[in-house]
C-alpha positions as CSV (number, residue, x, y, z in Angstrom):
1,M,98.1,-2.8,-26.9
2,R,98.2,0.1,-29.3
3,P,96.7,3.3,-28.0
4,E,93.7,4.9,-29.8
5,R,94.5,6.8,-33.1
6,G,92.7,10.0,-32.0
7,P,95.3,11.3,-29.5
8,E,98.1,10.3,-31.8
9,L,96.5,12.1,-34.8
10,R,95.8,15.2,-32.7
11,A,99.4,15.3,-31.4
12,A,100.8,14.8,-35.0
13,L,98.6,17.6,-36.3
14,E,99.7,20.0,-33.5
15,A,103.3,19.1,-34.1
16,I,103.1,19.9,-37.8
17,L,100.9,23.0,-37.5
18,I,103.2,24.6,-34.9
19,V,106.0,24.8,-37.4
20,V,104.2,25.9,-40.6
21,D,104.5,29.5,-41.8
22,E,101.5,29.4,-44.1
23,P,98.1,27.5,-44.0
24,V,98.3,23.8,-44.8
25,A,95.5,22.1,-46.6
26,A,93.7,19.2,-44.9
27,M,94.5,17.0,-47.9
28,T,98.2,17.7,-47.5
29,L,98.0,16.8,-43.9
30,A,96.1,13.6,-44.7
31,Q,98.8,12.5,-47.2
32,V,101.6,13.2,-44.8
33,L,99.9,11.5,-41.8
34,E,98.4,8.7,-43.9
35,H,94.9,9.3,-42.7
36,P,91.7,9.9,-44.7
37,T,91.0,13.5,-45.3
38,H,87.7,13.5,-43.5
39,E,89.4,12.2,-40.3
40,I,91.9,15.0,-40.6
41,E,89.2,17.6,-41.1
42,T,87.2,16.2,-38.1
43,A,90.3,16.3,-35.9
44,L,91.2,19.9,-37.0
45,R,87.7,21.1,-36.3
46,A,87.8,19.4,-32.9
47,L,91.1,20.9,-32.0
48,A,89.9,24.4,-33.1
49,A,86.8,24.1,-30.9
50,E,88.9,22.8,-28.0
51,Y,91.3,25.7,-28.2
52,S,88.5,28.2,-28.5
53,D,86.5,26.7,-25.6
54,A,89.6,26.7,-23.4
55,G,90.3,30.4,-24.1
56,R,93.9,29.7,-25.1
57,G,96.1,32.5,-26.4
58,F,95.9,31.0,-29.9
59,D,93.3,29.8,-32.3
60,L,93.4,27.1,-35.0
61,R,91.7,28.6,-38.1
62,E,90.9,27.5,-41.6
63,V,92.1,30.3,-43.9
64,A,93.2,30.6,-47.5
65,G,92.5,26.9,-48.2
66,G,94.4,25.5,-45.3
67,W,94.8,25.4,-41.5
68,R,97.2,27.4,-39.3
69,F,97.6,28.6,-35.7
70,Y,96.9,32.3,-35.1
71,T,97.1,34.6,-32.1
72,R,93.8,34.9,-30.4
73,A,92.1,38.2,-31.2
74,D,92.2,39.5,-27.6
75,C,95.9,38.8,-27.3
76,A,96.8,40.3,-30.7
77,Q,97.8,43.7,-29.4
78,L,100.2,42.2,-26.9
79,V,101.9,40.0,-29.5
80,E,102.1,42.9,-31.9
81,R,103.8,45.1,-29.3
82,F,106.2,42.3,-28.6
83,V,107.0,41.5,-32.2
84,R,107.2,45.0,-33.6
85,D,108.5,46.8,-30.5
86,G,106.8,50.0,-31.6
87,Q,107.6,49.7,-35.3
88,Q,104.7,50.1,-37.7
89,A,104.7,48.4,-41.1
90,R,101.4,49.8,-42.5
91,L,100.5,50.2,-46.1
92,T,100.3,53.6,-47.6
93,Q,97.0,55.0,-48.9
94,A,98.2,54.5,-52.4
95,A,99.1,50.8,-51.6
96,L,95.7,50.2,-50.1
97,E,93.9,51.7,-53.1
98,T,96.0,49.7,-55.5
99,L,95.4,46.5,-53.5
100,A,91.7,47.2,-53.5
101,V,91.7,47.6,-57.3
102,V,93.6,44.3,-57.7
103,A,91.3,42.5,-55.2
104,Y,88.1,43.5,-56.9
105,R,89.2,43.5,-60.5
106,Q,91.6,40.6,-60.6
107,P,93.2,39.5,-62.8
108,V,94.2,43.0,-63.8
109,S,97.1,44.7,-65.6
110,R,99.1,47.5,-64.2
111,A,97.7,49.8,-66.9
112,R,94.1,49.0,-65.8
113,V,95.0,49.6,-62.1
114,A,96.5,53.0,-63.2
115,A,93.4,53.8,-65.2
116,V,91.1,53.0,-62.3
117,R,93.2,55.0,-59.8
118,G,94.0,57.8,-62.3
119,V,97.7,57.7,-61.5
120,N,100.7,55.5,-62.4
121,S,100.8,52.6,-59.9
122,D,103.9,50.8,-61.1
123,G,106.0,51.5,-58.0
124,V,103.1,50.6,-55.7
125,M,102.5,47.4,-57.6
126,R,106.2,46.4,-57.1
127,T,105.9,47.1,-53.4
128,L,102.7,44.9,-53.1
129,V,104.4,42.1,-55.1
130,A,107.5,42.4,-52.9
131,R,105.4,42.1,-49.8
132,G,103.7,39.0,-51.2
133,L,100.2,40.5,-51.2
134,V,99.9,40.5,-55.0
135,E,101.3,38.0,-57.5
136,E,101.5,37.5,-61.3
137,A,98.5,35.7,-62.8
138,G,99.6,35.2,-66.4
139,S,99.2,37.6,-69.3
140,D,96.4,39.2,-71.2
141,P,96.0,37.3,-74.5
142,E,95.2,40.6,-76.4
143,S,97.8,43.0,-75.1
144,Q,100.3,40.5,-73.6
145,A,100.4,42.7,-70.5
146,V,101.2,40.9,-67.2
147,L,98.1,40.3,-65.1
148,Y,98.0,40.4,-61.3
149,R,95.9,38.9,-58.6
150,T,95.9,38.8,-54.9
151,S,97.9,36.1,-53.3
152,S,97.1,33.4,-50.7
153,Y,99.1,35.5,-48.2
154,F,96.6,38.4,-48.9
155,L,93.8,36.0,-48.0
156,E,95.6,34.9,-44.9
157,R,96.3,38.4,-43.7
158,L,92.7,39.4,-44.1
159,G,91.5,36.1,-42.6
160,L,89.5,35.1,-45.6
161,K,89.0,31.6,-47.0
162,S,88.6,32.9,-50.6
163,I,88.3,36.2,-52.5
164,D,84.5,35.5,-52.6
165,E,84.4,36.6,-48.9
166,L,85.4,40.2,-49.8
167,P,82.6,42.6,-48.9
168,E,80.4,43.9,-51.7
169,L,81.5,47.2,-53.2
170,A,78.1,48.5,-54.1
171,P,77.3,50.2,-50.8
172,F,80.6,52.1,-50.9
173,L,80.3,53.4,-54.5
174,P,78.8,56.7,-55.6
175,D,75.4,56.5,-57.3
176,D,76.7,57.5,-60.7
177,V,79.7,55.0,-60.8
178,E,78.7,53.9,-64.3
179,N,79.0,57.4,-65.6
180,L,82.3,57.9,-63.8
181,E,83.8,54.8,-65.3
182,E,82.6,55.7,-68.8
183,T,84.4,59.1,-68.7
184,T,87.7,57.4,-67.8
185,K,87.7,55.2,-70.8
């Protein structure tokens, strides 16, 4: 007798997800495992709940359009200490500002980023592209300038499913933001 498909499917999902280095879409898993997408999604959600309920050192999360294992939040500091061994790879204030402009204004050209920030941002943009947080998104039909957007890696690092989950900017802006933007044009 052939055993139930459930445990086989769950084991197959675990085997694939343990080796991926970026989130994998349920549809991709369905194609590879030759199962309907809804079965894959149901199994993924069941596995995620099981890991969470068991208090394992990892979670299975849906992020950036796919599924991937992540370190459980309460274990993150231990893993970070192990992996980095005291090294810090943080973004500079200029990089954070530039990344915020790209995230909220995308797709956006380097010139527009520089105009918003008030300083040349070419070097910072190159760094963000090199780190995989920002990527090219075509070109502006009028100016032919290269446009940039945040990458799926950016979403993954922030734990977001889509850019729509970014917090609203309005509470953080000065009351006269419209006047400030008009004076920079």
